N, C-alpha and C positions, 0 to 999 in steps of 0.2 A: 521719140521712138523707143528709147531705153525705158522710159516710164511705162509704155504699153507692154513691153516685154516683161517687165517686172510684175505687172498686173496679171498677165497671162500665166507666168510661172507660178504666181501665188494661187491662181484659180486651179491650176493643174495639181499643185500640192494639196489643196483643200479637197479636190475631187478624189485623189488617191487616198487621202485620209478617210474620207467618207466611205469609199469602197472597202478599205481595210476594216473599218469598224463593222460594216455590214457583213463581211465574210466571217468575222469573229462571232457576231451575235446572232446571225440568222438561224443557225442550228438550234441554239437554246430557245429562241422565240418560236421556231417551228415546232419543237417538241412540246412546249408549253401549250400552244394552241391545240395541238392534237390531243394532248392529255385532257384538257378542259372539256373539249367537245365530246370526247369519248366517254368521260364520266357523266356528262349531261345526258347522252343518248342511252346509257345503261338504264336510266330511270324509265325511259320510254318503253323498254322491253317488258314492262309489267302491265302495259295497256293492251289487252287482248284484241280489242276492236282495231287498233292501229296495226297490230301485227298481222291480222287477217287480211286487211287491205293491202299491206305491203307484200304479202305472199302472192298476191294476184298480179302485181306489176311485172313488166318485162325488165330483164336485166342482162348485163354483159357477162358471159362466162368464159371468155377467151383469156386464160391465164398467161398464155405465151406472149400476149401483147402488153402485159403489165411491165411498166418501167419504174425506175427509182422514184421515190416520192419527192416532189418538189414543193417549195414554199407556195407556189401559185396554186397547186392542187389543194393544198391545205386551206388556203384562203378561199378558194372556190367552195370547198365543203362547208366552211363556216357560213358563207353566204346562202348556201342551199340546204341548211340544216333541217328545215321543215320538210324537205322532200327526200331526205335520206331514207332508204328502205330498210329500216330496222325490223328484224324478225325474231330477235331473241337476245340472249347474252351468254357469255362463256366466262367461267371463273376457275382459277387454279389457286386455291388458298395457300399452298406451300410456297408459292413464289409471288404472292400478293398481286395476281393478275385478274382483272375483271374488265371485260370489254363487251361492247355491243356486237351482235352478229347482224350483218347486213346481207341482203340478197345480191348475189353476183360478185364479180371482182372488178367492177367499174372503178374509175379513178376516185370518184367522190367516196365510194364505199370504203376503199382501202386506205383512204386518208384519215379515217377515224376509228376503224375497228377491223374485225375479221369478216371476210367475205365467203359466201358459199361457192364451191367450185363446180357444182353440178346443178342443173335446173330443177330437178324434182326430188331433192333430198328430203328425208324425214328423220328428225331426231329419234334416236332409239331404234333405228332400222338401218340395215345395210351398212355401208361405209360412208359415214357423214364426214365430208371433207371441207376444211376451212383453210383459207390462206390469208396472210397479213404481212405487212412490212415490219421491219424492225430498225431501230436506231442504235448504232453501235455505242456501247457504254451507257445506254439510257433505258430505263425500265418502263417503256411505253410500247403499245401495240404488242407484237409477238417477241419483243426483246427478252422478257422474262423466261421464255422457253429455254434459253441457254442455261438457265439455272435449275430447270426441272430435272426430276430423277425418276427412274423406274419405280413404280409403285405409287407415285403421286396421284391424288384424286383430281378429276376434272369434272366440272358440272356445267351442263347446258340447260338453259331455261327458255321455255317457249310457252306463252299463254298460261295455261293452268297446270303445267307439269315441269318437273326438274329431272334431268337424266344424268346419272352418275357413271363415269368411266374411270378406269385405272390404267395409267401409262404402262405399256409393256415393251415399247421399243423406242429408242432414240438413236438416230444415225444420220449421217450426211449422205445424200444421194445425188446422182447426176440430175441436171435440170431436165433431161429427156426421160426420166423415169416416171412417166405419167401413169403407169400401171398401179402405182401405190394408192391412187384414189378410187380405183375400181372396186366394186363389191366382191367379197370373198364368200364362197358358199359356206353356209352354216356358221358364219361369224358376224357379230354386230360390233362395228368398229367406229372409232373417231380418228380422223387423220388430220394433223395440223402441219401446214407447210409455210416456211419462211425462207429468206435468202441465207446463204452461207458462202464463205470464200469470196466476198465482195460481189455476190450475185452470180458467180460462175456455177455454183452448185446450190443445193437446197438442204435445209435442216428439216428432217422428218421426225415428228413426234406422233406415235400411234398408241391408241388406248383401246381397251376392250370394255364393252358395256357391263355394268354391274347391276344397277336397278333403277327403277323409276319412282319418283316421289310426287305427291300432290304439292302444288305450289304453296298451299297453306300449312304444310308440314315439312319444311326444308330440313335437310340433314344438318347436324350440329356444326360441322366444319364450315359449311357455306353460310349458315346463319351467323356464326361468330365473325366471319370475314365481313359480312354486310354491316353488322353492327359497328365494327371498328371503323368502317368508312364513314 
């Protein structure tokens, strides 16, 4: 009986040790998986035929239902990588951020990049709104937005065009401030949203449209960032 108890105690100790290691390493592993798939999908954003097909698929746009990113959602996105609705990319050279843009804010989409928040958004028109998760103290997904500054350039890429915006506003807003993604008369905007205050509020980064470039003649700032990668 004593021998059985000793064995059971040893099993319990080993189990606790394994659980402890898992809790320690799960975040770095999760971050690494997200970063690798995100970088892989950025290359997809140069294939216009794929982007056009992805533009036509149905997607989830209910941002209020978005929950914290779990390791299971990251693994699911890895499994479904061929079906992820990539429609472009977003780059902010000043904070070394370059992510795929995916249609909608479904779990798989937000596990690897920035998701569109409205069904019929068009880059370079209206108020183009994107949402993404962030990992605290990690430069993946929208984490780098916390290092962005007024005046920084943001570039959106879609098919054969690049759209340049310049940051004009950075502030923390209430989670209920859904009006920030609505179109504003006579303004062409880009609105980026991620979590703040442990998910209670939202970080808002808003930028104004500057100009459009042909994909074959990218601006120097974006070209240099791409070459460094």
